[in-house]
Backbone as CSV, one residue per row, in Angstrom:
resi,resn,N_x,N_y,N_z,CA_x,CA_y,CA_z,C_x,C_y,C_z
1,MET,0.837,-1.186,0.000,0.000,0.000,0.000,0.880,1.246,0.000
2,THR,0.394,2.236,-0.641,1.136,3.497,-0.644,0.557,4.404,0.431
3,GLN,1.431,5.218,0.958,0.961,6.163,1.961,0.253,7.309,1.265
4,ARG,-0.796,7.739,1.875,-1.536,8.870,1.339,-0.726,10.135,1.627
5,GLN,-0.512,10.909,0.590,0.261,12.124,0.778,-0.598,13.187,1.443
6,ARG,0.001,13.836,2.424,-0.706,14.899,3.129,-0.235,16.235,2.600
7,ARG,-1.186,17.141,2.457,-0.828,18.486,2.034,-0.262,19.233,3.229
8,PRO,0.717,20.071,2.999,1.242,20.866,4.116,0.170,21.834,4.601
9,PRO,0.206,22.207,5.877,-0.809,23.135,6.387,-0.720,24.473,5.667
10,ARG,-1.866,25.109,5.545,-1.896,26.415,4.885,-1.295,27.458,5.803
11,ARG,-0.596,28.349,5.220,0.025,29.442,5.967,-0.748,30.720,5.708
12,TRP,-0.521,31.688,6.578,-1.195,32.976,6.466,-0.989,33.573,5.068
13,ALA,0.216,33.471,4.546,0.528,34.041,3.234,-0.227,33.332,2.106
14,ASP,-0.677,32.099,2.344,-1.401,31.345,1.322,-2.874,31.755,1.222
15,LEU,-3.372,32.478,2.215,-4.790,32.831,2.250,-5.063,34.076,1.414
16,SER,-6.268,34.120,0.866,-6.673,35.307,0.119,-7.006,36.432,1.108
17,GLY,-7.151,37.611,0.598,-7.514,38.748,1.449,-8.848,38.536,2.144
18,ARG,-9.796,37.969,1.428,-11.118,37.702,2.020,-11.021,36.667,3.139
19,GLN,-10.259,35.614,2.922,-10.092,34.585,3.945,-9.426,35.158,5.187
20,ARG,-8.445,36.012,4.991,-7.789,36.657,6.131,-8.772,37.527,6.900
21,ALA,-9.588,38.283,6.175,-10.560,39.158,6.823,-11.579,38.353,7.632
22,VAL,-12.032,37.237,7.073,-12.991,36.385,7.779,-12.361,35.820,9.048
23,LEU,-11.132,35.335,8.947,-10.457,34.786,10.129,-10.239,35.847,11.205
24,LEU,-9.836,37.037,10.804,-9.638,38.116,11.779,-10.952,38.523,12.431
25,THR,-12.013,38.566,11.657,-13.327,38.920,12.208,-13.802,37.870,13.198
26,LEU,-13.708,36.603,12.819,-14.138,35.534,13.721,-13.290,35.504,14.990
27,GLY,-12.003,35.711,14.843,-11.131,35.751,16.013,-11.473,36.909,16.944
28,SER,-11.807,38.051,16.358,-12.186,39.211,17.167,-13.493,38.974,17.916
29,VAL,-14.451,38.358,17.246,-15.731,38.051,17.898,-15.519,37.064,19.032
30,GLN,-14.727,36.037,18.782,-14.453,35.030,19.809,-13.768,35.654,21.019
31,LEU,-12.770,36.468,20.781,-12.054,37.127,21.875,-12.976,38.075,22.633
32,SER,-13.813,38.807,21.922,-14.756,39.723,22.567,-15.738,38.974,23.462
33,LEU,-16.236,37.846,22.978,-17.149,37.038,23.792,-16.468,36.559,25.070
34,ALA,-15.242,36.087,24.943,-14.524,35.578,26.111,-14.240,36.696,27.104
35,VAL,-13.779,37.838,26.633,-13.487,38.965,27.534,-14.753,39.444,28.219
36,THR,-15.849,39.516,27.483,-17.121,39.930,28.068,-17.572,38.939,29.144
37,ALA,-17.440,37.653,28.862,-17.838,36.633,29.836,-16.955,36.687,31.086
38,TRP,-15.636,36.815,30.897,-14.735,36.896,32.059,-15.007,38.156,32.884
39,THR,-15.301,39.268,32.221,-15.615,40.508,32.930,-16.901,40.350,33.734
40,ASP,-17.906,39.765,33.117,-19.178,39.533,33.818,-18.966,38.617,35.022
41,LEU,-18.196,37.565,34.824,-17.917,36.613,35.902,-17.183,37.294,37.052
42,ALA,-16.221,38.120,36.740,-15.432,38.798,37.775,-16.283,39.762,38.593
43,ARG,-17.272,40.357,37.988,-18.104,41.353,38.666,-19.244,40.741,39.478
44,ARG,-19.538,39.494,39.240,-20.644,38.847,39.966,-20.170,38.268,41.291
45,ARG,-21.062,38.292,42.259,-20.794,37.625,43.538,-20.938,36.122,43.322
46,PRO,-20.265,35.322,44.139,-20.380,33.862,43.977,-21.827,33.364,44.037
47,ALA,-22.671,34.028,44.797,-24.072,33.602,44.896,-24.832,33.817,43.589
48,GLU,-24.305,34.630,42.709,-24.967,34.917,41.433,-24.476,34.036,40.291
49,VAL,-23.651,33.046,40.627,-23.076,32.157,39.611,-23.474,30.725,39.944
50,ASN,-23.893,29.992,38.937,-24.204,28.565,39.108,-22.904,27.780,39.093
51,GLY,-22.454,27.356,40.247,-21.195,26.613,40.343,-20.068,27.505,40.804
52,ARG,-18.856,26.951,40.748,-17.683,27.693,41.207,-17.175,28.634,40.124
53,LYS,-16.796,29.819,40.540,-16.310,30.821,39.603,-15.033,30.358,38.902
54,ALA,-14.150,29.666,39.619,-12.898,29.207,39.015,-13.167,28.223,37.875
55,VAL,-14.166,27.378,38.050,-14.507,26.420,36.996,-15.051,27.150,35.782
56,TRP,-15.931,28.121,36.005,-16.483,28.886,34.892,-15.403,29.683,34.173
57,ALA,-14.423,30.193,34.922,-13.323,30.927,34.288,-12.566,30.018,33.322
58,ALA,-12.374,28.768,33.698,-11.692,27.816,32.817,-12.581,27.436,31.627
59,VAL,-13.871,27.263,31.873,-14.795,26.893,30.799,-14.855,27.991,29.742
60,ILE,-14.831,29.230,30.168,-14.899,30.353,29.230,-13.737,30.320,28.246
61,ALA,-12.607,29.750,28.654,-11.435,29.686,27.776,-11.634,28.742,26.592
62,VAL,-12.649,27.891,26.636,-12.920,26.969,25.532,-13.574,27.758,24.399
63,ASN,-12.969,27.702,23.238,-13.420,28.511,22.097,-14.912,28.407,21.845
64,TRP,-15.540,29.533,21.651,-16.952,29.722,21.327,-17.909,29.051,22.315
65,ILE,-17.696,27.801,22.597,-18.621,27.047,23.440,-18.593,27.556,24.875
66,GLY,-17.416,27.863,25.382,-17.279,28.295,26.768,-18.053,29.549,27.104
67,PRO,-17.834,30.659,26.375,-18.602,31.867,26.671,-20.108,31.674,26.481
68,ALA,-20.486,30.944,25.446,-21.917,30.696,25.214,-22.514,29.892,26.368
69,ALA,-21.791,28.886,26.842,-22.274,28.079,27.969,-22.388,28.929,29.229
70,TYR,-21.408,29.785,29.465,-21.463,30.643,30.648,-22.693,31.549,30.598
71,PHE,-22.909,32.210,29.461,-24.053,33.115,29.366,-25.377,32.368,29.437
72,ARG,-25.394,31.116,29.007,-26.640,30.332,29.042,-26.884,29.697,30.416
73,TRP,-25.865,29.056,31.000,-26.063,28.276,32.218,-25.294,28.751,33.446
74,GLY,-24.320,29.597,33.259,-23.455,29.971,34.372,-23.980,31.057,35.286
75,ARG,-24.857,31.907,34.761,-25.345,33.028,35.539,-26.716,32.741,36.120
76,ARG,-26.908,33.173,37.359,-28.248,33.099,37.951,-28.967,34.388,37.636
77,ARG,-30.194,34.304,37.377,-30.982,35.502,37.006,-31.558,36.163,38.225
């Protein structure tokens, strides 16, 4: 059997201008969500958070899913 040849990973220079813009936009949105979630978490009292604040701080670091989970399930209303 022959080994399947793998393509080398794409580099920033290989991307088109549009692809770069999309990646920068998505990265900015992701970072904004995480910073907003961490700021909200820091300002809340422990009684206003479902679970331990340290755990939620770590969960928020998980791309996209973490901040969304915090805003959905981490805060008490």
